[in-house]
C-alpha positions as CSV (number, residue, x, y, z in Angstrom):
1,X,20.5,62.9,-23.3
2,X,18.8,62.3,-19.9
3,X,15.8,60.1,-19.1
4,X,13.3,63.0,-19.5
5,X,14.7,63.8,-23.0
6,X,14.2,60.1,-23.9
7,X,10.6,60.3,-22.6
8,X,9.9,63.5,-24.5
9,X,11.3,62.0,-27.7
10,X,9.3,58.8,-27.3
11,X,12.5,56.7,-26.9
12,X,11.2,55.6,-23.5
13,X,7.5,55.0,-23.2
14,X,5.4,57.0,-20.7
15,X,1.8,57.5,-19.6
16,X,1.4,61.0,-21.1
17,X,-1.4,63.2,-19.9
18,X,-0.5,66.6,-21.5
19,X,1.9,68.1,-24.0
20,X,2.4,71.5,-25.6
21,X,5.3,73.5,-27.1
22,X,7.0,74.1,-23.7
23,X,6.5,70.9,-21.8
24,X,5.2,67.4,-21.5
25,X,3.4,65.8,-18.5
26,X,3.2,62.1,-17.6
27,X,2.7,59.9,-14.6
28,X,5.7,59.4,-12.3
29,X,6.9,55.7,-12.5
30,X,7.6,55.7,-8.8
31,X,4.6,57.7,-7.4
32,X,4.4,59.1,-3.9
33,X,0.6,58.7,-4.4
34,X,-1.2,57.1,-7.3
35,X,-1.8,59.8,-9.9
36,X,1.5,61.6,-9.1
37,X,2.5,63.4,-12.3
38,X,5.4,65.3,-13.6
39,X,5.4,68.4,-15.8
40,X,8.8,68.5,-17.6
41,X,10.3,71.3,-19.5
42,X,11.1,70.4,-23.1
43,X,14.2,72.6,-22.7
44,X,16.8,70.4,-21.0
45,X,18.2,72.6,-18.3
46,X,18.9,71.6,-14.7
47,X,17.3,74.5,-12.8
48,X,14.5,76.9,-13.2
49,X,16.8,79.9,-13.3
50,X,18.0,78.7,-16.7
51,X,14.5,79.0,-18.3
52,X,13.4,82.3,-19.9
53,X,10.2,84.0,-18.8
54,X,8.1,82.5,-21.7
55,X,9.4,79.0,-20.8
56,X,8.6,79.4,-17.1
57,X,5.2,80.8,-17.9
58,X,4.5,77.9,-20.3
59,X,5.7,75.3,-17.7
60,X,3.4,76.7,-15.0
61,X,0.5,77.2,-17.3
62,X,0.7,73.5,-17.9
63,X,1.0,72.8,-14.2
64,X,-2.2,74.7,-13.7
65,X,-4.0,72.7,-16.4
66,X,-2.8,69.4,-15.0
67,X,-3.7,70.5,-11.5
68,X,-7.2,71.4,-12.6
69,X,-7.7,68.1,-14.4
70,X,-6.3,66.1,-11.4
71,X,-8.7,67.8,-9.0
72,X,-11.6,67.2,-11.2
73,X,-10.9,63.6,-12.4
74,X,-9.4,62.2,-9.1
75,X,-11.6,64.2,-6.7
76,X,-8.6,64.8,-4.6
77,X,-8.8,67.3,-1.7
78,X,-5.5,69.0,-2.5
79,X,-2.3,68.8,-4.6
80,X,1.3,69.1,-3.6
81,X,3.1,71.1,-6.3
82,X,6.8,70.7,-5.8
83,X,10.0,71.7,-7.6
84,X,13.3,70.2,-6.4
85,X,15.6,72.7,-8.0
86,X,19.1,71.2,-7.8
87,X,20.6,68.1,-6.2
88,X,20.8,69.6,-2.7
89,X,17.0,70.1,-2.9
90,X,16.4,66.4,-3.7
91,X,16.4,66.7,-7.5
92,X,17.2,63.3,-8.9
93,X,17.1,64.1,-12.7
94,X,19.0,67.3,-13.7
95,X,16.2,68.5,-15.9
96,X,13.6,71.1,-14.8
97,X,10.4,69.4,-13.7
98,X,7.4,69.9,-11.4
99,X,5.8,67.2,-9.3
100,X,2.0,67.2,-8.8
101,X,0.9,64.8,-6.1
102,X,-2.8,64.3,-5.4
103,X,-3.7,64.4,-1.8
104,X,-6.6,63.3,0.2
105,X,-7.6,64.1,3.8
106,X,-6.0,61.7,6.2
107,X,-3.6,60.2,3.7
108,X,-0.5,61.0,5.8
109,X,0.5,64.5,4.7
110,X,4.1,65.4,4.3
111,X,5.6,66.0,7.7
112,X,8.6,68.4,7.7
113,X,9.9,67.8,11.2
114,X,12.8,70.2,11.2
115,X,11.7,73.8,11.4
116,X,14.1,76.7,12.0
117,X,13.5,80.0,13.6
118,X,15.1,83.3,12.8
119,X,17.3,85.0,15.4
120,X,16.6,88.6,16.3
121,X,17.2,90.7,13.2
122,X,18.1,87.8,11.0
123,X,14.9,87.8,8.9
124,X,15.5,91.5,8.1
125,X,19.0,90.6,6.8
126,X,17.6,87.8,4.7
127,X,15.1,90.2,3.2
128,X,17.8,92.7,2.4
129,X,19.9,90.0,0.8
130,X,17.1,88.6,-1.3
131,X,15.2,91.8,-2.1
132,X,14.4,92.2,-5.8
133,X,12.3,95.4,-5.5
């Protein structure tokens, strides 16, 4: 049982803001910005590819509801919606969850300094490899 399972079950207290049959949402205890919330799948799986289509739809329907409420209540200018899907992506708890971070103009937006460029023909190869059509 991971920390999110313990929060979902009520074993660990949290500041809940939303709950339905698929997920629960609560404030992050170490927020990047005040109001930073998590939407956590009630199904304990490490990555999004382990959720079925109903579970993913339920998770992102909740993300949409929390997003709308945050924009309205906090009067923020934008929201970062992030999924760290696996340890190499920065996921700290091996349980599917989505971060919603309220943002305000001039608050020091995320700066991703390293940007790559595709070599000639490389983007085409990536598209061919990833194509789901």
